[in-house]
C-alpha positions in Angstrom: -47.6 61.8 -18.3 -44.8 64.3 -18.5 -44.0 64.6 -21.7 -46.2 62.9 -23.3 -48.5 65.6 -26.3 -51.6 66.8 -24.7 -50.4 64.6 -21.0 -52.3 61.6 -23.0 -50.6 57.7 -23.9 -50.3 58.0 -27.6 -49.7 54.1 -27.5 -53.0 52.3 -28.6 -53.2 49.5 -26.6 -54.8 46.1 -27.0 -55.6 43.7 -24.3 -57.5 41.4 -23.0 -58.8 41.5 -19.0 -58.2 39.1 -16.8 -59.2 40.1 -13.3 -60.2 43.6 -12.1 -61.0 46.7 -14.6 -58.9 49.5 -16.8 -60.2 52.7 -17.6 -59.1 54.6 -19.9 -60.4 58.5 -20.9 -60.2 60.8 -24.0 -59.5 64.0 -22.5 -60.5 66.4 -25.5 -63.3 64.9 -26.6 -67.1 63.6 -25.8 -66.8 60.3 -25.8 -67.5 58.6 -22.0 -64.7 57.1 -20.2 -64.1 53.3 -21.7 -63.8 50.9 -18.9 -62.8 46.3 -19.5 -63.3 44.3 -16.6 -62.7 40.7 -16.5 -63.3 38.7 -19.5 -63.4 41.5 -21.9 -60.8 42.5 -24.9 -60.7 45.9 -25.1 -59.2 48.6 -27.5 -57.8 51.7 -26.3 -57.1 54.2 -29.4 -53.7 57.0 -29.1 -54.8 60.2 -26.8 -56.6 58.2 -23.5 -55.3 58.5 -20.8 -55.2 55.0 -18.7 -56.2 54.3 -14.9 -55.7 50.3 -14.3 -57.8 49.3 -11.4 -55.5 46.1 -9.9 -56.2 44.9 -13.0 -53.6 41.5 -14.7 -54.3 42.2 -18.9 -52.4 40.8 -21.7 -51.4 43.6 -24.1 -50.5 44.2 -27.4 -49.9 46.8 -29.1 -47.6 48.6 -31.7 -44.1 48.0 -31.4 -43.3 51.2 -32.7 -45.3 52.9 -30.2 -44.5 51.3 -27.7 -40.9 51.6 -27.8 -41.9 55.9 -28.8 -44.2 56.1 -24.9 -41.6 54.0 -23.6 -38.9 56.6 -24.5 -41.0 59.2 -24.0 -41.1 58.1 -20.0 -37.7 57.3 -19.8 -36.4 60.7 -20.7 -39.1 62.3 -18.0 -37.4 60.1 -15.2 -33.8 61.8 -16.3 -35.3 64.9 -16.3 -34.5 66.7 -12.3 -37.3 67.9 -11.6 -38.2 71.1 -11.3 -38.5 71.3 -7.0 -35.0 69.3 -6.5 -33.2 72.6 -9.2 -31.9 75.1 -7.7 
């Protein structure tokens, strides 16, 4: 995730999975990956990498953290790629 410290998401995620599953890896910890499947509510703390696997979910996130995440993503998308610049 370009622009994110340690390439992990710094926004906590709260939600409910309607279909499919979402896996969250917690790099730099001894914690195993967490998986939320259809019918489950979840909380993934800041410092994760998310892998939605054909999931339909409702997320409720803190506005300040979500906006910071969006800002970092937008800046990464606007940055010219190293491969494309000369």
